[in-house]
C-alpha positions in Angstrom: -43.6 280.7 72.8 -46.6 281.2 70.6 -48.3 284.4 69.4 -52.0 284.5 70.0 -52.8 288.1 68.9 -52.4 290.1 65.7 -50.5 287.3 63.8 -51.6 284.2 65.7 -49.8 280.9 65.3 -46.1 282.0 65.1 -44.1 279.7 67.3 -40.5 279.6 68.5 -38.4 277.5 70.8 -36.5 279.6 73.3 -33.3 277.9 74.3 -31.7 280.4 76.7 -33.4 281.6 79.9 -34.7 285.1 79.5 -35.2 287.6 82.3 -38.4 289.5 81.5 -42.1 289.6 81.2 -43.9 287.9 78.3 -46.3 290.1 76.4 -50.0 289.4 76.8 -50.1 288.6 73.1 -47.7 285.7 73.5 -48.1 282.4 75.3 -45.4 280.3 76.9 -46.2 276.7 76.0 -45.2 273.7 77.9 -46.3 270.4 76.3 -48.1 268.1 78.7 -47.2 265.2 76.4 -43.6 264.3 76.8 -43.9 262.3 73.6 -43.6 265.6 71.6 -40.2 267.2 70.9 -40.2 271.0 71.3 -38.7 271.6 67.8 -41.2 269.2 66.2 -44.1 271.0 68.0 -42.9 274.4 66.8 -42.5 273.0 63.3 -46.1 271.7 63.3 -47.5 275.0 64.7 -45.6 277.0 62.1 -46.6 274.7 59.3 -49.8 274.8 57.2 -51.3 272.4 59.8 -51.0 274.9 62.7 -51.6 278.0 60.6 -55.0 276.7 59.2 -56.1 275.9 62.8 -55.1 279.4 63.9 -57.0 281.0 61.0 -60.0 278.8 61.7 -60.2 279.6 65.4 -58.9 283.2 65.3 -61.5 285.9 65.9 -61.7 289.7 66.2 -62.8 292.5 64.0 -59.6 294.5 63.8 -56.9 292.4 65.6 -57.1 288.7 65.3 -57.1 286.8 68.7 -56.6 283.1 69.2 -58.0 282.2 72.6 -55.9 280.0 75.0 -58.7 277.4 75.4 -58.7 277.0 71.5 -54.9 276.7 71.5 -55.2 273.9 74.0 -57.2 271.9 71.5 -54.8 272.3 68.6 -54.3 269.0 66.8 -50.7 267.9 66.4 -49.9 264.8 64.4 -47.9 262.5 66.7 -45.3 260.6 64.8 -42.8 258.1 66.2 -40.3 259.6 68.7 -37.2 258.7 66.6 -38.6 260.5 63.6 -39.4 263.5 65.8 -35.8 263.5 67.1 -34.5 263.3 63.5 -36.7 266.3 62.5 -35.7 268.2 65.7 -32.0 267.6 64.8 -32.5 268.9 61.3 -34.2 272.0 62.6 -31.3 272.6 65.1 -28.8 272.1 62.3 -30.7 274.6 60.2 -30.6 277.2 62.9 -26.9 276.6 63.5 -26.2 276.9 59.7 -28.2 280.2 59.6 -26.2 281.6 62.5 -22.9 280.6 60.9 -24.0 282.1 57.6 -24.8 285.4 59.3 -21.4 285.4 61.0 -19.6 284.7 57.7 -21.5 287.6 56.0 -20.5 290.0 58.8 -16.9 288.8 58.5 -16.9 289.3 54.7 -18.4 292.8 55.1 -15.6 293.8 57.5 -13.0 292.5 55.1 -14.5 294.3 52.2 -14.6 297.5 54.2 -11.0 297.1 55.2 -10.0 296.6 51.5 -11.9 299.7 50.5 -10.2 301.8 53.2 -6.7 300.9 52.0 
């Protein structure tokens, strides 16, 4: 998914199927080139590489809009597939570590609350 309005250029890989309608300010991307890993693509779009292209192309007087035909022409550096897979794996590990950290924080909060109540 990629935002194209207001704050254009924010990308995210959706892992689970979602029942719903996508906002008109968000695009559902499907790479035509199977040589690009989804996590790598999102990393490039969220990096300075993607953000500078969104800033360059975005237009609008009050709310910035990034047109779909401009998004189709975004340049993504293609690196060897094994390197992309390694990067994608690191991104996935990072997301998993963040999820586990949030769970540990919630668990710690509950334990502190229990100790305070005693």
